[in-house]
C-alpha atoms as one frame of an Amber mdcrd trajectory, in Angstrom:
protein
 101.803 110.297  76.054 103.907 112.533  78.410 102.390 112.507  82.079 105.077
 114.586  83.656 102.698 117.530  84.068  99.433 115.642  84.718  97.725 116.140
  88.276  94.795 113.862  88.133  96.451 110.622  88.260  95.480 107.386  90.408
  98.837 107.960  92.448  97.904 111.661  93.204  94.265 110.467  94.168  95.963
 108.025  96.580  97.932 110.693  98.100  94.869 112.682  98.412  93.048 109.804
 100.188  96.023 109.673 102.649  95.335 113.320 103.501  91.730 112.491 104.172
  92.752 109.726 106.485  94.679 112.264 108.974  91.625 113.622 110.445  90.208
 110.177 111.054  93.317 108.786 112.570  93.420 111.823 114.962  89.872 111.570
 115.851  90.171 107.681 116.500  93.108 108.371 118.723  92.138 111.387 120.706
  88.434 111.446 120.723  87.501 107.770 120.574  90.658 106.457 122.183  90.433
 103.480 119.625  94.273 102.998 119.444  94.127  99.724 117.483  91.837 101.300
 114.948  93.934 104.219 114.587  96.904 101.865 114.133  94.975 100.162 111.390
  94.202 103.237 109.665  97.722 104.275 109.742  98.497 100.990 108.122  95.990
 101.606 105.451  97.606 104.910 104.974 100.959 103.453 104.726  99.965 100.913
 102.222  98.629 103.573  99.780 101.832 105.508 100.276 103.835 102.508  99.175
 101.056 101.776  96.363 101.229 105.155  94.624 104.770 104.991  94.107 104.584
 101.388  92.473 101.409 102.387  90.243 103.253 105.614  89.261 106.124 103.922
  88.052 104.451 100.656  86.712 101.796 102.608  84.655 104.051 105.480  83.784
 101.840 107.950  85.865 104.962 109.809  87.410 104.314 113.430  87.541 106.156
 116.492  88.676 103.011 117.201  90.799 102.943 113.863  92.448 106.665 114.063
  93.337 105.945 117.243  95.260 102.396 116.175  96.578 103.319 112.657  97.847
 105.935 113.741 100.222 103.515 116.644 101.605 100.906 113.895 102.201 103.575
 111.837 103.980 104.921 114.751 106.122 101.438 115.886 107.121 100.496 112.260
 108.277 103.821 111.985 110.336 103.517 115.333 112.006  99.648 114.958 112.875
 100.587 111.590 114.613 103.681 112.956 116.202 101.617 115.726 117.796  99.046
 113.176 118.913 101.640 110.950 120.586 103.651 114.023 122.113 100.760 114.362
 124.357 101.437 111.123 126.121 105.219 110.799 125.206 106.985 114.176 125.822
 110.292 113.176 124.297 108.316 112.880 120.899 108.519 116.679 120.917 111.931
 116.487 119.624 111.321 114.578 116.457 107.918 116.568 116.111 109.974 120.041
 116.050 112.696 118.580 114.049 110.323 117.330 111.341 108.456 120.764 111.188
 111.808 122.618 110.765 113.417 119.992 108.288 110.391 120.160 106.053 110.175
 123.958 106.066 113.958 124.595 105.283 114.051 121.676 102.872 110.891 122.934
 101.116 112.393 126.353 100.721 115.345 125.014  99.333 113.519 122.613  97.013
 111.330 125.432  95.757 114.592 127.512  95.110 116.222 124.499  93.086 112.959
 124.131  91.091 112.736 127.781  90.151 116.430 127.922  89.285 116.773 124.594
  87.462 113.485 123.304  86.665 114.393 119.895  88.303 111.809 118.380  90.697
 113.919 115.846  92.643 112.301 112.756  94.353 112.973 111.233  97.412 116.547
 109.810  98.224 117.228 106.573 100.126 117.684 108.281 103.441 114.287 110.143
 103.057 112.737 106.760 102.525 114.425 105.165 105.585 113.447 108.004 107.632
 109.721 107.493 106.566 109.899 103.948 107.238 111.460 104.345 110.796 108.909
 107.150 111.531 105.955 104.806 110.418 107.323 101.952 112.402 107.730 104.263
 115.529 104.411 105.723 115.142 102.630 102.369 114.523 104.209 100.675 117.579
 103.254 103.647 119.757  99.661 103.446 118.754  99.293  99.519 118.687 101.376
  98.986 121.784  99.492 101.282 124.216 101.635 100.418 127.303 104.975 100.628
 125.343 107.760 100.785 127.920 109.561 104.215 128.075 112.945 102.517 127.311
 111.474 101.315 123.922 109.708 104.662 123.203 112.853 106.638 123.778 115.125
 104.377 121.829 112.738 104.278 118.743 112.339 107.979 118.853 116.093 108.546
 119.257 116.679 106.216 116.188 114.096 108.151 114.132 115.396 111.722 115.164
 119.139 110.607 114.261 117.894 109.451 110.870 115.731 112.550 110.314 118.675
 114.654 111.372 121.145 112.746 108.713 118.392 113.288 106.047 117.939 116.860
 106.667 121.665 117.331 106.271 121.923 115.073 103.085 119.180 116.729 101.484
 120.640 120.319 102.138 123.685 119.218 100.651 121.940 117.729  97.673 119.747
 121.031  97.151 122.513 123.451  97.709 124.627 121.525  94.935 121.886 121.768
  92.680 121.451 125.504  93.131 125.202 125.631  92.522 124.696 124.037  89.323
 127.111 121.209  90.313 126.692 117.455  89.930 126.323 115.518  93.034
């Protein structure tokens, strides 16, 4: 049975669960100042992020909706957490703004590719590396409340650099797909 067009799948429900965790993490961080519990909840979110992909591939539940929905859940989680952290660490405004611009422009290009070609591309290696670096950086800022500025700035710079590389590589991929050339 083809599941390419299914919406109600276990992996997609896991992505929805991740979306539901965002307000909880923000509430724990800002309202309750329970940084350790916010970090733990972020880990739970990260585990479901990894698990949904494994479940989707293992049980043939990969869907076009999931390919689009999963990254939305990731980016909204990442953006919400960067907003939270930017209150204390002003240099986090840089990756926060970059992720916003990157996702809007990449999303527009991706939608153009889907409309023109019908191809729904999944994440490439650089997108996955960016996601891992962002989650590590966010987690360390949550769990290590007194993180020294030098570590915070270094982690933020590394994430920002990888995010910029990913932005460029996704742009190249999507423009090539729009021009109907192989990449």
